[in-house]
C-alpha positions in Angstrom: -171.1 -36.5 2.6 -172.0 -39.8 0.9 -173.9 -40.7 4.2 -176.0 -37.7 3.8 -177.5 -38.7 0.5 -178.1 -42.4 2.0 -180.5 -40.9 4.4 -181.9 -39.0 2.0 -182.5 -41.8 0.0 -183.7 -43.9 3.1 -186.1 -40.9 4.3 -187.7 -40.8 1.0 -188.1 -44.7 0.4 -189.6 -44.9 4.4 -191.9 -42.0 3.5 -193.1 -43.7 0.6 -193.6 -47.0 1.9 -195.8 -45.2 4.9 -198.0 -43.7 2.0 -198.8 -47.1 0.5 -199.4 -48.2 3.7 -202.1 -45.6 4.7 -203.6 -45.9 0.9 -204.0 -49.9 1.4 -205.6 -49.5 4.5 -207.7 -46.7 3.5 -209.1 -48.9 0.8 -208.9 -52.6 2.2 -212.5 -54.0 1.5 -212.8 -55.6 5.2 -213.0 -52.3 6.6 -215.4 -51.1 3.8 -218.4 -51.5 6.8 -216.5 -49.9 9.2 -215.9 -46.8 7.3 -219.5 -46.7 6.1 -220.7 -46.6 9.7 -218.3 -44.2 10.9 -219.5 -41.7 8.0 -223.1 -41.8 9.4 -222.6 -40.9 12.8 -223.2 -37.4 11.8 -226.7 -38.1 10.9 -227.4 -39.8 14.3 -230.1 -37.7 16.3 -230.0 -37.4 19.7 -232.3 -40.1 20.1 -231.0 -42.6 17.6 -231.0 -42.1 14.0 -233.2 -39.6 11.7 -236.9 -40.5 12.3 -237.2 -42.3 8.7 -234.6 -44.8 9.3 -234.8 -45.4 12.9 -236.7 -48.4 12.5 -235.1 -50.3 10.3 -231.2 -49.5 11.9 -232.5 -50.4 15.6 -233.9 -53.3 14.3 -230.4 -54.2 12.8 -229.0 -53.6 16.3 -227.9 -50.0 16.0 -229.3 -48.4 19.4 -230.2 -44.8 20.1 -228.3 -42.7 22.7 -231.7 -43.5 25.3 -231.4 -47.1 24.6 -227.5 -47.3 25.1 -227.7 -45.2 28.2 -230.3 -47.7 29.8 -228.9 -51.0 29.0 -224.9 -50.4 29.5 -224.9 -47.1 31.4 -222.2 -45.7 29.0 -222.1 -42.6 27.3 -223.3 -42.0 23.8 -221.8 -43.1 20.7 -219.4 -45.8 22.6 -218.1 -48.5 20.1 -217.6 -51.9 20.4 -214.4 -54.0 18.8 -216.2 -54.1 15.7 -216.9 -50.9 15.4 -220.6 -50.9 15.5 -222.2 -47.9 17.3 -223.7 -49.7 21.0 
């Protein structure tokens, strides 16, 4: 039964390593801007962001649904590799 205890230790250590990896990924400073942009998705309006912030966000490169469909013909909410909403 020694192999059973070894397997238990191996599973425990690998689970702990996976947990530490997820925590490091979630709090990585390089991904903060992506997570902030993803957190703002529920506040998007059908025609872009809410009216008081639409001008500032569109000037920064975030396009509303109508502009995105006219420019690229893709569906609303598509993201590119950098995580910015197109």
